[in-house]
N, C-alpha and C positions, 0 to 999 in steps of 0.2 A: 523578685518580678517569678509570677506564679508560671508554673511548667504547663504549656500550650497542648491539645492534643495533637500529636504529629497524623497526619493524614496523608496516606499514602496518592501520590499523583498516578493518572493512569497514564501509562507509556503508549505513545502512538504511534514513534519512530518504528523503524523495523529493526532487525539487530545489525544488519550493516551499515546504515546511515547513523547508527545511535555510537557504533565501532569507530566511522571515520570522522563523527562529529562535525556531521552535515543536516543540513533541515531536511526533513521529510514529509511527503504529503500525505503520508497516512494512505493511501490506495489502498484497496483489496480488489483480486486478490496480491497485485505488486504495485510498488509506488513507482513513481516514473522515473528517478534514477535507476533503480534494479532494472527497471525493462527495456531502457538506453543502454544497458551494460549488458544486456542479454545473460542476465546473473539470476538465479531464483532469490526470491525474498522473503524472508523469512521473519515473523516477528519475534516481540522478545518478553517475556513474562514477569514484571518485577521484583513479585512474589518471591518467586526461585530464582531471579539473580541467569537465567538460563533462556533459550531458543525455544519457540513454539510456535503451530501454527498462526499463520495471519488467520485463517477462514477454515471453520472445524466442520462446516460444512463440504468445503473443497478437498479438505484435508480427505473425508471421509469416502468421497467419491472416488479420490484416485488411490484411494486405499482399495475399494473394493475392486476397479477395473485391475490393479495389480494382482491381485488374488484371481480373478476370471481370467486372467491371461494367463495360458500357458507357458508364456516364456519367461512369465516372471518366476525368481526364486522362488516369491514367497508363496504359487499357486502348489508348490510339492510337497510343501510341509506335511507333516501327518496329523492327521486328524486329531482333535482330542478326543480323550476316553470319556466313556459314559460313566457316570459315575460310580464308587465301587459298588458293589452288593454287599461286602462284608460289614460287621458291627463291630469296630474294636473297640476295647474301653476305654474311657476318656482318656484314660493313662498312656494309652498307643494310638492317639491320635493326634499328637502333637506336631507331624510333620506336614498335616495338611493346616496348618495355624498360617505359617507364612503366606500362603495366599491360596483363595479359595478354588480348586478345579470347577475345569468348564464345565456346565451341562450344554450336553448336546442330543437331547433328548428330542423324539420325535415331538411331542406334545409342547414345546417348550416356551419360555418367554417372546421372541420372536421367531416371526416366520419364519424369515429369509436367514437363512445357515450365515448368509456374505456377510450380512449386515451384523449378526449376531458374534464372527468373527472379529469386525473391525470393530465394534464395541469392546469384545473383549482385551483388545490391543490398548484401549485408554481409560478402562473401564477400574478406579482404583478399588482396593481391596475391601475396605471398608464399608463397601456396598449393602453386601450380607448376601442373601438368600434370595432377593428378585432384585435386578440391575432396574426393573423402571422407576420402583421406589427406595430411596436409601432407607435403610432400616435405622440407620440415626435419626432420622427425619421424624420415625414415631416415636421413639424413646425421649420425647421432649415435654413435651404438655400432654396431661392425661385424657383418657376421656369425660369430657367438661363441657359446661354450657359454651352455648355459641358464644361468641367474644368477634369481636371488627378485629383484633388481633390477629386470630387467625390460627392456625393450631402449633404454631413456633413463634416463638423469641426471636426479634430481629438480629442479636448476636449470636443467636444458637449455631449457624452449620457459616458461620463467619470466621473462619481457622486463621485468621492476624489476631481474632478480639480475645483476650485473656482470659473471659468469661463462656467461651464456645465448649459445647461439647466434645469438639473435635481438639481439645487440647485440654485433657481431663486433668485438674490442679491435685497434686501432689496431700493427701491429707493423711490424718492418723487411721489406721486400717481398724476398723470396731472389729473383724474377723479374729485378727490376732489377740483383741483382749477378750474373746470370752474363752472362761477355763474350761478346762477339760471335764471336769464336770457336768457343767450346764452343757457343753458341747454336746456331748455321750444324751443326755437328756433331750437334749432339742431334737438330735438326730435318730434316736428311737423314734422318739414323737410322731416323725415325719414318715418312719418305715413302718409305724404299727399303724398309723391313723390316718396318712398321706396317699404315698405311692400305691396304694391300692385303687384308690378311686381315678388317679393318671400315672397309671403304671408309664410313665415316658422314657425310663431308665431301668436297666436289668440290676437289681439289688446290689450285684458284686462290681458292679459298676462307680453306682453313689459310694460304696462300702470302701473302694479302693482310692476315688477322692478324698474321700472326708479322711483313711487314712493318711495319707498323703501332707496332710493340711495339720492333722491333730497330732500324728503318731507316725514321723517323716521315719523313725527307725524300723514300722514294718513295713516300711512301702518308700524307701530309699530313691533316691532322684527324679520322682514324679510328680515334685511340686510347681504345677505349670498354671500358667494364666486358665486355661479350660477348666482345673478342677476347683480352682479359685471362685471362678464364677458361678460353677455347680455349687458348691458348697453354701457360697454368698446366697444364692437364693433359696437354698435349702435351710439352712438358718432363718433365713427373713420369715420362710411361709411356715415354717413350727413356731415361730417369736410370735407371730403375730396370731396364733390359734391357741397355743401352749397358757400366754396370761391367764393368769385369776385377776388383778389385780392392776392398775395403772396402765390399762389398756392405750390410752392415750399415747403414754411414753413408748409402749412395748411396739408399736407401730412407727414412730420417729425411730426408733433404733433401726426396727426392721426396713423401714422406706433409706437410712440410712446404707446398711447392709447392700441393698439394690442398686443405691446411687452409685456406692464403690465399685460396686461389679460391671458396671457398664463402663469403665474405663478397659476391660477385656473383649467387649465387643468386637471393636476390628480383627480380631485371630480368632473369636470366637464362633461370629457369624457365617459361616463358611456354607459356599453350596452345593452341601451333602449330608448324609443322614444325623453326623454328628451336629452339624450347626443349626438342622430341622430341631433334632432333642435340644439344642441350648435355649431356640426362641421359644417352644414350646411349654418349657420350665418357667422361662420367664413370663409367658401369657396366664402360666396359672397363677404366679404372685400377683398380676394385675387384676385379676376377678377379686382380690384380698384388698387391694386399691388403685382402683383406676384413674387417680390421680397422676399417677407415674407414666403412663404410657396410653397411646390410642389403640384401643380393643380392636375399633374397625378396622385399621390400618393394619395392626398385628394379624388378626385371624385372615385379612386377604393376602398378605405374606405369605402365611402357613398355609393355605390352599392352594397357591401360587405353587408353593414346594413341594407338597404334596404330586401334586400334577407331574410335576417338572422330575420328578423322581420316580414316576412312575406306579407310586405305592397304591390309586385307588384299582391296578389292575396285580391280581395272583401270576405269578411267576410257575413255569413248571419247577419239579423236585431236582434236585440234584443228581447229575447220574450214578450212579452206581458204580457203572466202567469204564473206561475209557477208553478210547479208542488206539489202534496200534504208536497213532501219533505223539500219546500223551495228552492231547488236547481234546477238550470234550467239544462233542458234535452240536449239543445245544446247551449252554452252559444254565443250570439252575439255582437254586438255592436251596441252602439247608434248612431242616425243622425249625432250629435257632433262630436263622435268619429271617425264616417266615414269616415265625412267632413275632418278632419286634417290627417288621415293616405291616403286621395286622396291628401291631399297639399302636405304634405313630399316627395311622391313619384315621383308626376309630378315635383316638384322641382329637386329632388335628378336625377331625367332621366332627365329635361332640361339641367341639369348642366354636365352631365356626355359627354351627344350625342354632346353638345356643343366642349368639352377639346378632345374626341376621334376623333372627324371631323377635328380639328386643326390636333391631328400628325396623322392622317390617319389610325387609330387604330379599330379594333370591337368594340362593345357597347357590354357589360357586360348583362344590362338588356335588356328585349323583346322590339324589335322599331314594331314589325306585331302582329296583333291579340292581344292588348292589353285591358285585362279586366276591367282594373282601369279603371271610369270614371273620368272625371272630375271635382273638387271640386266644391263648389257652387260660383254665384261670387259677390251678395249681404254683401251687407258692415258687417264688424264683428258685427256691434250693432244687426245686427237684426238674428246674430248667437249664441245661447247661448245652454247650456247644457242640458236645458228642451226642446227646441224647437228651430225650423229654419222659419224663417220668409220670405218664397220666394219672397214677395213683396215688402221687402226692397228695399233701393236704391242699385245702380249697383255698385258698386267700382272696383272690383277686375277681370277687363276685359281684363288688360293687362298679365296676365300672361298663359291666355287659347291661345291668340291669339298668343304668342312666341311658346310658345308648339306647337302651329299648323306648324308653319314654321318648328324647330325642326324634324315634323315627316316628310317633302318633305326632309330634308338637309338628314337626317339619310337612307331614302330608297335610294338616290343618291347614298350616299358612300358605302351603302352595294352592290350596284348592282356593281357600277363601281369601287370600290377598292376591295371589299373582297369575291367578287366571288357569292355573292348569285343570283338568277338565276332571270330574269323579272318576274314582276306577270302574274298569267296565263292567265290574262282576254286582254294581249297587244300580238300583231302577230308577233311584231317585238321589235329589240331594239329602231330603230326612233319611233316606234309609242309610246314607255312608256316615251321617252325622250317628246316628243309633249305632251301629257299628264301631265308631271311635270310641264312645262312648263305652261299649261294652268291653273292648280292647283294653284301655286304662281301666277300669276296673277289675279285670282278671290281672293286668298287669303289679295292681297294688295286693291283691289276691293272695298271688302266686310268692311275693314278697314278707308280705303277714304269714304265712304259710309254713315258709323257711325259716323264718324267725323261731317260729316257734317250735320249729323241728331241731333247732340249732343245736348239738351237744358240746360243741367245744364256749369253753368258758370265755378264751381269750376272742372271743368274737361278738360278744356279747352287747358293747356299748356298739359295737359296727353296725350289727344289725337294728339295735334300736336306732341310730343314725337315720339308715337307711328307709325304715317304717315312719319317721320324721318328714324323710323328702317325700317320700310317697301323698303323706297326708298334703303336704304342699302341691305336688305336683297333680293330683287329680281334680283340686277345686279348681285349679288353675286351667286345665285343660277345657271343663267343664265352662269357666267363664270365656275361653277362646272361641271355642263352638257356638255359644248362645250370645254373645254381643254381635252388635252389628255389623253386618262385613258389605262388602263390593254384591256378595249371594245371595245377603240375606239383610238388605237393608233396613227393614221395620220387623225385629223381631217381634212373636207374638206376646200376650203378656205373661204365656207361661215361661216361655223361653229369659224373659228378661226375670221373672221370679227366680227362676233357677242360677242365671248368670247373679242375682243381688247377694242370694245366700252362700253362693261359693265363694264370692268376693271377699265375703268377713273372712272365709276359713282360709284364704289364703295370706289375707295381714296377721291374722292370729298364730299361723302358721311359721312365718317368717320373725315374727316376734317370740315364738318359743325357743324356733333354733338359734335365734342372737342369743338368748340366754341357756344355750346349753352348756353342757358340762364340760371340765377341761377336756383340750385335746381336740373337739370338734372342728370342721372347717367350716369357718363362717362368712361368706362370702355377703359381697355389698351391692356387685353391679346388679345379679338379674332379681334380687329382694327388693333394691328400691324401685328397678323400673317393674316389675310386675305386680308389685304393691298399688303403685301410680295408676297405673292399667287397671285394676280392681279398684281402685277408690272413683276412677271416671264412670266406670259402669256401676257401681253402688249408687253414686249421685243421677245418672243419670236413669237407672230402675225407679229412684226415691221420687222422681220426677214424675216418671210417666205411670206409676203402679200404686198412685197415695192408695185408694180404696182397698185393695188386695192386702197393700202390707199392713195397715193399720188393723186391718178383720182379724190377721195372723198372728201379729208382732204387736206387745203395749209399748208405749213410749219409752220407757226406760229401756225397753232391750234396745231398740234404734240408737236412743242415744249412748249406749253402750258399745254399739258397733261401730259408731261417727268417730267416736275415741280411737276404736282400735287400729285406726289408717294413722291417725297423728302420733299415737305410742309407739307405732311401728318406724314411723318415719326419724324419730328422735332417737331412737337405739341405734338404726342405720348410718345417723347424722356422725355419732359417736367414730364411724372410722371410714364414711365420706361425706364431706360437707355439702354437695351436691343435694343431698339429702334435705338439708334445711328448705334449699328454693322450693322441694316439691310439696313440702310440708305449708309453705307461705303458700302457693298455690293452691291445696288441696283446701285450705283452711278459708282462705279466699273465696272457694266456689261452695264451701260449704256453708257458708254465712247466708248465702240467698236461698239455697235449697233449704235448709233448716229452719228459715222462719218462712216459707212456703208452705212447708208440708205443716207445720205448727200452725198456722193461719187457717190450714184445711183440717185439722185437726179441732182448732177452735169451732169452726163454724158447722163442723159437724154434731159437734156436742152440744153447740149453740152458747159453747162459755166464752170467755176471755181470758187468755191462757194467763198463767204468772207472767214475771218477767223472766226471761232465760237469758243467763250467762254464758255467752260465746266463748268457746274455743279459744284459749290463747288472749294474746293483749290487742285491743281492737287499734286498726290503725286506719286512716283516712280512705273513709273510701269502703269499708269492710263490708255494709250492706249491699253495695253496689252489685248486680248481677247481672247477665249479661242475656239478651231477647232470648224466648221458646224458638224451637226451631231448628237448633244448634244439631248438627250432623255427627253423631257421635261415633261413627264410624273412622272422623279423619278429628276425634278429638286429639291426638297427639298436637294437630295444628293450631287447635282454641288454647290448650295448655303448650304455652313456649318453651317448656322446662326442658324439654328433649328436642325442638323443632330446630333442625339444622338451618332453616330458611333464615329464622328470626336473627337479628342482630343486636340484640340486647345485650350490655354490657354486663360479662360475669365477673365477679369478684375472685381476685386472686388465689386459687384453690390451695396451694403448696406453701406457704405462707415459711419464713425462715425461720423456725421455730429447732431450737438447737438444744440437746438434753444429754448430761453429762452418763458416761459411760458409768452404770453400778457398781458398785464397790463389792455389793452380794447381792448376785441375779436371783436366789432362790427367794429372799428375804425381799426384795423389792417386787418381783412378779408374784410371788406366791405359786412356786413352779413344781415344791414337793416332788422334787428328783433326787432319788437315790444315787450311790454310787454303782456307776454300770460298770462292768468287764470292757475290756478293747472288745473295738467291734472286731470280727473277724470276717474275713473273705468269703465268701460262697464257695462251694466245688466248681471249678469251672472244666 
């Protein structure tokens, strides 16, 4: 006889009636028997086999009344402390892993302190940074196409289901099976090429975490869940960027590393600086693999945590002299702590602006009059807890320049999409557009000038990467500025022509970035969305400006440009399968526009054109095309690839593909790593 699935029956009887084996009518807040006996009626939780409140609402109300009552013993308890402003290394932060400290800031997630205290008593520790949204519910399904199934599977948050993410299953630890030579190579790749873009951790902190796993003798008794989480994510990020061959297998192994690191989330995602760092590091990987988690929810959690921790404000300097009592009158922060606060603010700010611009949503953090200065750019060797040597080697130059680009991008979307007024110093919308263009051109010129003046050969590759980044960012800004928007619903022909040419440059730039050299970061989230939007305005301009385009560019050039977007979607699809859907949507729209344009050329030349071979395989309705008059400013609604309002079924973006651990990592992925010495800790 086959085993039947055991279903837990919901228990309606209260604990007293259950214990006395009497029938219970299950009334709330008190059953009839308990009411007649004048005794408290307490519920029973079958999953924990213990007593539980009959009504959560009544329980909270009673708890709040007890807190508000001066005679109640609970009202005299000591208020929870603010989060510590100190920045312990990951190896020293294990004491906070048992239960996250309570956030009690002025701008908290909850407005009412009493409700906040009541929620603290019944909120499990695994809820992570923001108690309004469980962090684990974000790390279930990735940033994907809309689906009727929603962002989570039906069993993901079912604590009684064996496949629930709340019950991680033991598996072979991929981290332990990376030999020291490969681990050293991947870690040095992260230190040299990745950490400078997102300086989430101090170099000495990640080095201590790495050594605690791979060189425990140099850092004994420091192998902790937090360190394993940090090193797993670092290895995954570096593996995704360093593999020269077998990219699909490298991405799958990186996914396995991150998936195994998720078992440490309950103790890592704490309500403090360390918890914010952990989620920022995870989000950095999600930009490489958006199938892993929901970027929209993650960046929302991060921005709320930044506000809760007060990172959007500068704090006063640490007092040099203490009063006679021994306590500082106005406790401040050291130069080291201030620099780390600035690092985390700008990393979180840059991530949120990048994601909000993609989804055309307002930014939660400030985008104007930001009082937080940029962190120092000297190497972490010159940044210690005692002092900062401003004469040190300038190595963290990437992060500030990317944030300067995001400042221009955030202002453009705030004005053109979210109804914010044009800054007062400009007398017209066109004047402001010209200023945005000049600012982004000056930004690129500064990058090229510094790259040419660079004398440090160790930074050559990083400057090449920064130049390619600017070659994508500048045309992207021109596309955003000149495409239809609420302030400019019908751009002029000249504006559309500008957007048309720059849209092609965006696709070409991302294609070059994907095929870049070893070690360069190859994100997929922004390329896929930016190329998709650029393809949209490319087709829109090709419809409206046929005469102007035909006079400037020959047909072979236009046909080659059409293929640029398809080629870019194909290379991005190797890392993020949603790009295949983008390719299908683009080619479906392209077919109609292409036919219309060739017909125009034929009519213009009074010739019958030769038969054209459509891009890709023809499908049913390949040449079907929508009616004219589509509002290009809302093209995201017409192309339902990224439209959250659509309900089309999406394919499973995380197929259960399993790869064996390579025997020889260097040969498998062509890393070309050499034996590296033991990573030493920076002076502290």
